Every structure is written in structure tokens, then in C-alpha cells.
N, C-alpha and C positions, 0 to 999 in steps of 0.2 A: 370144152373143159370149163366147168363153172366153179366159182368159189363164193360162198355165202358171206362176203364182206361187202357192205354197201359201197357202191362207187367204183369197185374194182372188177375188171373183166379180163378174161384170158382167151386169146384166139390162137389157133395153131394151124400151120400149113407145113408141108414137107421142108420148107426153107427156113421157117422161124417160128418161135413161140413169142407172142407179144402180150405182155402184161400192161394194161392201161388203167390209169386211175383218173377219175373225174377231178380230183383235187391232188395237188402235188404231195408226194410221200416224202417222209424223212428217210434218207437212205444212207447206209454204210455198206460199201462194197469193195471187193478186191478185183473187180472187173477190169478188163483191158481198156474200156471206155467208160468214163463216169465213176472211176474208183474214188475211194475216200468218202468223206461225209458230204452230202449234197441234198438238194431237193429235186425231185424228178417225178414226172407223171408217166414215164414209159420205161419198161425193161424189155430188152430183146435178147433172146437166146437163139443164136443163128447156127444153122447146120453148115458145115464145110466138109468137103471130101477128105478122106483119110490121107490123101497125098497133098493136101493144101499146104502151100509153103510161101505165102505172100510176104513181101518185104514191108507191107504197110497194112496190117490188119485193122488198125484204127480207121484208116480211110475206107476200107471195105465195109466196116460196120456203119460208118456214117452214111455211105452210099445206100446201104440197105435201109437205114432209118429214113432217109429221104423218100425212097420208093415205098416205104410203109406209111407215109404220111405223118411221120413224127416231126414235131416242131418243138424246139427248145431242148433243154437238158434231158439226156437219157442215159441209161446204163446198158452197156453192150457186152455180150458174152459170145464165145465161140465154142462149138462142140462138133466132134466127128461122130457122135452117137446119133443114130437115126431118131428123129424126134417122136416117132411113134412109140418109143420106149419111155417117153416122159411120163411121170406119175405125180399126182397131187394127193397129199394127205391133209386132212383138216380136223382139228380138235378145238374144243372150246370149253371154258369153265367160267361160269358167271359172266362177267362183262369182258373177258379176255378170249380172243379168237386167234388161232394160228394156222396158217397154211404153209406147207412145204412143197414146193414144186421142184422136182429133181430130174436131171438127165444124168445117167451114170454109165461110165465105161471104165474098166480097170486094166486095160492093156498097157497102161503107163504106170502101173503100181510101183510105189517106192516106200522105203522105210526111213522115216526122218532120222537123221543123225547117223545112219548106217550106209544107205545107198549113196555112192559117190556122185558128185556132180556130172551130168551128162546131158546131151541134147535130148529134150523131151520127145517121146514117141506119142502115137495116137492113143487116146483114152484119158478121159477126165471126168470129174464129178462136179457138176454145176448145181449148187443149192441156192434156191431163191426162197427166202422166208418172207411171207406176207403176214404182218401182224396188225390186227385191229386193236391197237393199244398205243399208249403214250410212254415212250422210253426216254430216259436220260441218255446222253452219249455213252456214258460208262456202262449202262445197262445194255446198250446195243453191242458194245464190245463183249460184254458177258454173254449175250446171245450167240455171238460168233464162236466163243469158246465152247458153249454148251452144244451147239450144232456140230462142231468138230469132234467133240468127245463121242457124240452119238454116231457120227459117221465112222469113226475109227472102230468103235465097238462092233458095228455091223461087219465091217471089212475083216476084222480079226476073227469074228465068230464064224466066218466062212473060210478061214484059213487061206485068204488071198495073200500071195507072196510077191515080192519084187523079183526081177529076172535073176537075181543072185540067190534067191531062195529064202530071203529074210521075210518075216511076217510084216505085211504092209501096214502103214498107218494112213494111207490115202494114195493119191497119185501126185506127181510133181507139178501138175497144172490145175489143181482143184481151185474152185472159186466159191465164195459165199457172198450173197447179197441179202442184207437185212433191210426190209422196207416196212415202215410203220405209218399208220394213219394219223398218229398224234392225238387220238381220241381217248377219253377216259382218264382215270386216276393215274397220276405220274408213277411209273414203275422205275425204282432205283436199282433193281437187281433182276438178273435173268439167269442165275446159276441153276444147276441141275436139280436142286431140291426146292426152288421157288415154284409156285404154281405156273408161272409163265415159262420158266425153264423146263419144267416137266412136260408142258404141252409142246414146246419146241422139240425136245428130244424124242418124244413119241412120234411126232409128225415126220421128223427126219428119218427115224428108224423105219417107219412104215413105207414112206415114199422111196427111200433108197433101196430097201429090200425088193419092192415091187419093180423098180426100174431095172435092177440087176437081173431079175428073173424074166423080164420082158423079152419077147422075141420079135 
């Protein structure tokens, strides 16, 4: 799996997808390990069995990171989606480049504000955005919103519903990771009608659709 952003590589095994960067990336993530704002050179999306029920998933991810040769801060995600279903979409416009790397399962679909709190089931959407761009922190949050809007649009276009039959907005365990190289002109916004937001939304729509269709 290749992405045409200088210094970033993606490797994939049945156990994990590993994004590496030669230089630390500026990251905002909702991941179980490495969440929040940070600098990191590694992002791991690790496969777990559908019956996975660890009492310490953070320790499991740190162990995987060590075995993968990761040193220093990293972002760690878990998914029960077979990693062969991962899809990457890439778009660019001028000096802005956006890649969306997504694994998608919807067995845990939920409708925000309608689905009652419950123990999450198997099925999650992990979105990793790789941006060859320089974003302010507020623009990174903007990118989160834009990616979420695109995700929900695809889910609802497919009439995916929660177990109670309500039109889903996502799953209850979705994550988003925004990772930027910090290169180029400072981007203050990443809403859906900015060039950057348009690229993000297109990439998320394509990669999510392809991952959902994968077998």
C-alpha cells in the first residue's frame, strides 16, 4: 500500500497496518493510545478477534508496538475488521495532498442521540487522514468534523441502521486520526467547502465506500 507523500510509508500484515513517517507528524486522534494532540512518527491499526475482550487494550497495543520496532510516541487503534478490507484513497490539489486510510465495519452501528448507551459490539470505522499540509490546531479539529460529516453521509446513503432500526450516524466505537506533515502554507480552516476540506471529504467517501464493499 503506497501513498505519494514524501517520507510516509504504509506496511500491512494480517495483524496490523503500520504507518511510518521519517519525520514526526502533527497528530490529533481519538485513539485508545496516543489520543489528543501530539507528535508521532508511527500509527498502528491492529486487528483483534471478534471475541477480543482484553482488560488492558493499551498494554496490548504497546506490546504490538514493541514487536513492530516502534520507538517513541505512537498512535494505536484496534479493529475486528479483517485488514484486507482496508482501503486508501488519495487526492491532491496544488500543494495540498490528502490520503484517507480506512477500515470499516458497521456491525456496531448506532444513531447518535437516539441509540441508548450499551456495551459496544464488534464493528468500528477507523479513519486515518494523512495530510501533506500545515494545519492550525483549530483546522485539525475542522478536519475531524469534515471527515465525520463525510462518513455519516456514506452510512446514511446506504441506509445502514442501528439494531433498533434507526438510521445510523456511525458506530459507537469509531475513531479518527488526523496526521499532518506541517509542510506548506498555514491552513486555518478545513471545513467542507475549503479546498482542503473538499479533498478530505472526497477521500473519506471513496475509501469508506470501498472498505464497506470489500470482501
